[in-house]
C-alpha positions, 0 to 999 in steps of 0.5 A, a space after each residue: 328668141 328670147 333668154 328669159 321669161 318676163 316673170 323670172 327676171 329679178 335682181 339677180 340679173 342687174 346689169 346683164 343683157 337679156 332678151 324677152 318676148 311677150 305682149 303689151 299689157 299696158 303702155 304709159 308715156 311719161 314725158 318722153 319716156 315710155 314705160 311698157 308692162 310686157 307680159 308672158 305666161 310667167 308674168 309682167 316685166 316693166 320695159 323702158 324706152 329713153 329718147 335717143 334712138 329716134 327709130 326705136 322710140 318711134 316704134 315704141 310710140 305706136 305700141 298698143 295693147 296686145 302687140 307682140 314684142 321682142 326687146 333686148 336690153 340691160 337689167 337695172 334696179 328700179 329708182 327708189 319708191 318706184 318698186 312694185 312688191 306685187 310683182 316677182 320682177 317689181 324690183 327691176 326694169 329692162 332698158 330696151 336697146 333693141 325692139 322688134 315688133 313681131 306682130 300688131 293687134 287689133 283692139 281687143 273686145 275686152 281688157 284683162 281687168 274687165 268683168 266681161 260676160 261669159 259668152 264673150 269670153 268664151 268667143 275670144 277664149 284665147 284672149 281670156 286665157 291670157 288673163 293671169 288667173 286663167 293661165 295660172 288655172 291651166 297650169 295648176 291643172 297640169 301640176 295636178 296631173 303631173 302629181 297624179 301620174 307620179 303617184 300612180 307610176 310609183 304604185 305599179 299602175 300602167 296607163 292604157 287608153 280605151 276606145 273613144 268610139 264604142 257602143 251605147 251603154 246605160 250608165 245614167 245619161 244620154 250618149 252622144 251618138 256617131 253614125 258609122 259610114 261603113 255600117 249603114 244605119 249603125 252607130 258608135 257612141 262616145 264613152 260615158 266612162 271607160 267602165 266596161 273596158 277597164 274591167 276587161 283590162 283586169 280580166 286580162 291580168 294587167 292588175 293595175 290600170 289608169 288613164 286620164 280620159 275625156 268622157 262624154 255625157 248628153 245631159 243638162 249642165 250646171 256650173 260643175 257639169 260639161 258635155 265632155 269632161 276629163 276624169 282620172 279613171 282607175 281600176 286594180 285586181 285582188 283588192 278590197 274597198 280598204 285597199 282601193 280607199 287607202 291607196 286613193 286617199 294617199 294620192 290625194 294627200 300627196 297631191 295636196 301637199 305637192 301642189 298646194 302645200 296643204 296637209 290633209 287628215 290621215 286617215 280621211 273620216 268615214 261616214 255611212 250613207 245612211 248617216 250622211 242623209 240623217 245628219 246632213 240630208 246630203 250624200 256629199 255633206 260639207 263638213 265645214 258647216 256646223 249645222 245638222 238635221 235633227 229627227 223629230 218625227 216621233 215628237 209629232 206622232 199624233 199631233 193635230 197638225 196634219 202637215 207634220 202628223 202625216 209624214 210622221 206616220 208614213 214609213 216612208 216619211 220624215 220630219 226633221 228640224 234644222 236649227 240656225 244659231 242667231 237666226 232669229 234676225 231673219 226678216 219675213 222676206 228672207 224667210 220667204 226667199 228660203 221657202 221659195 229656195 227649198 220649193 225648188 227641191 219639192 218642199 211645199 213650204 218651210 215652217 219655222 219657230 223663232 226663239 226670242 226668250 226660252 225662259 218664257 216658254 211659248 210666250 217667248 216663241 214666234 211661229 205660225 205653226 205654234 197654235 197647232 203643236 202641243 206643249 210636250 212637242 214644243 218642249 221636245 223640239 227646243 230640247 232636241 235641237 238645243 235651241 237658245 235665244 235668238 235662234 230659229 228652227 226650220 222644219 221639213 215634213 214630207 217624203 224622206 227624199 224631199 225632206 233630205 234634199 230640201 233641208 240638206 240644200 237649205 243647210 248649205 245655203 244658210 251656211 254660206 249666207 251666214 258665214 258659217 263655213 269654216 276655213 280649210 279642207 274637209 275630205 270624207 269617204 261616204 260608204 255603205 250606199 244602198 245597192 238599189 233605189 226604187 223608182 217612185 213612179 214605175 216601182 222599178 229598181 235602178 242602181 244607185 251607182 251602176 249595174 256592175 257595182 258589187 252588193 254586199 250580199 252572200 249569193 244572188 239568192 240573198 240579194 234577190 230575197 231583199 234587194 232594198 236592204 242590200 248595201 253596195 261595196 261602193 264609196 265616194 270621196 267628198 271634199 268640201 261638199 262636192 263629190 270628187 271621186 266614186 267607185 266601187 268593188 265590181 261584180 266578178 261572178 257571172 251568177 251575181 251579175 245575171 241576178 243584178 241585171 234581173 232585178 233592174 228588169 234588163 232581160 237576158 236578150 237585153 243583157 246579151 245584146 248590150 253586155 254580152 262581151 263582158 258576160 262572156 269575159 266573166 266566164 274565163 277566170 275574172 279576178 276580184 277587182 275594183 276601182 274609182 274615177 275622180 272628176 279632174 275638172 271639178 277637183 281642179 276647180 275646188 283647188 283654184 277657188 273657181 266657181 265653175 269648171 269652165 274656169 279650169 278648162 281650156 276650151 269649155 262649152 256653155 251651159 247649153 252645150 254650145 262652143 262660141 269660139 268654133 260655133 259648134 255644133 254646126 251644120 254638115 253637108 248633104 253629102 256627109 249626110 248621104 254617106 252616113 244614111 241620115 236624113 234630117 226631118 224638116 221642122 213642121 212650118 206654122 199653119 
C-alpha cells in the first residue's frame, strides 16, 4: 500500500511520486492550504493539500487526530524558512494528489505530547506505544536481542526452549501455579528461571545453550520488577569463572558498540563482595558516584556514647562514616528528610558532624553528638574521612547489614541529589560472594544465590565444617548501580549437592521430592558447567535512559500485578473451576 515510510522521505526523493501511509499526528489549516503531519513508525512527514480538487480537499478538511491515511503525491523541497531540522524529513513535504481515508478515529483519551498518568497509559497501551520514544524503546530492545543472538550464535551457542509448565522449586520467590485438569489436585508452576533445565542440557552434552525466555515470579513489585519478565539465559560446559565472565563481558562490549556506539572498558573491573560492601554498602555499587563508606569502629571503641560504642564492640556490628563534600550547606529540614530515608533500611537515626572551620578544632564543628566524643575520636574521624571546610560527615552504627544497607542507599541518594553522578557507563564484576547467609531470626543458613551454586571448597566435609566462611563461585555483572546479570559455576558433584541441601535443612526426602530428577542426572557423568542470566528488561531500561522497565516492555503490568488493558487477572467460570477441582472460599461477611 506504500512505497516509503514517512520518516524515510528526504531531499533525495524530490520530484518523485510516492505513496505513504500512517496516522494523522497534527492537522493545520492555513488559509485554504491544509498541512498534515503524517506519522508512522519511522517518523513524521508533512503532507500538503492545496485547493483545486474539491472532493479531496473536503476529505482533508475532516481529518482529525489518529485518522489512518493513504496519500500519494510528489515530493518537493519546503519553501525557504519553512524547513524543520528536527525531523529526518524536515527539508521536504509531500503535495498530495490522491487521498484515501483508511479509517477514522475517536478522539484519543490523551495526546502524544501530554504527560498522562500510568494507569491511563496502560489501559490504552496501543495508543501509548504510538509515541515516538515508546516506539524507539521497543526497537532498541529488538536491536539489543539481535546483537546478543549474533554474538552467541557466533560463539557456538544453541538456542533451546525449555518448558513453561514445570514444578515448583525454591528459588526465593513465590511461584505462579497452574492447576492441572488431567491430574486432579496437582499443579504446574510457571518457571522462575530455566535453571534446572539448562543444567540438564549440559548433562545431555549440548555444551553451549542460550535462550531469551519469559520467567515468572509472584513477588512484590518495584520500578524494575514485573511478575513476568524476560532474561537472556546462558549455560556452558567445561568452563571456569574466567571463561564465563570473559565471554559475557565480550558480548556486552559488542552490544554497546553495535547498538549505541559506546566503548566499554576492556576488561571490566572486578571487585570482591566483601570490598563492595565495605566501601559502598552495596553488592551492586554505582562507581560513577565518588563517595565511599569509611570504617571508624576502632575510633569508637570504649567511648561513652553507647550508640557508637555498642556496635563498635559487637563482632556483628559496624560503625561507618560517609563524607559529603560541601554538604555543610544542607539545612536541618534536608537532614531530617535523609534521616527518614535511612529509616526505611532499618537505621534508627542519622548522626552527623558539619565541618565549618577545621582549623578551629571543636569550635569549628557543628553536631549534636560532639559532646559525647573524645578529642581523639573526633580528630581520627576528620583525618580518616579527609573532611574539609564545608563538608558534612554522616554516621551509621548498628548491625553490619543495617549500616551497609542504610549508608549504601544514602550514598546513592546523595550522589543523585547533589549532582555527583559522573557521565558515562561503569560496568563491574562483583565476585567472591559468600556461599551462605544466616537468617537472623531462625539461625538457619540460606543460599545467597541459589542451592545449585558451587562453593569454593575442597570437599563436602570442608564446606560443612565452616559454611559461613565459604565463598561461592558466583559472579554478578553490575552496570551503573544495577545488577544486570548474575550467575555461577554450578555443582556437578552429587555428594557436594547433597551437602549443600543438608546445610540448607533440605531433607533427603524433600530433596528427592523436589529435585530427584536432577540428583539422578548427577549420577550419570555430569560435566563441570556454569552460566549466567541477564535481565533483558533492566538492561534495555538502562540503555534507553528510562526510569522503569514498564517503559521498555510492550504490555507490562502495574505495580500491583494488574493489567489495565485486558483487566487481568480476571474471574473464570464455575465450569473451569470444577474441571480443575478448585473451589473458591467465600470471604467472611461483616457481622
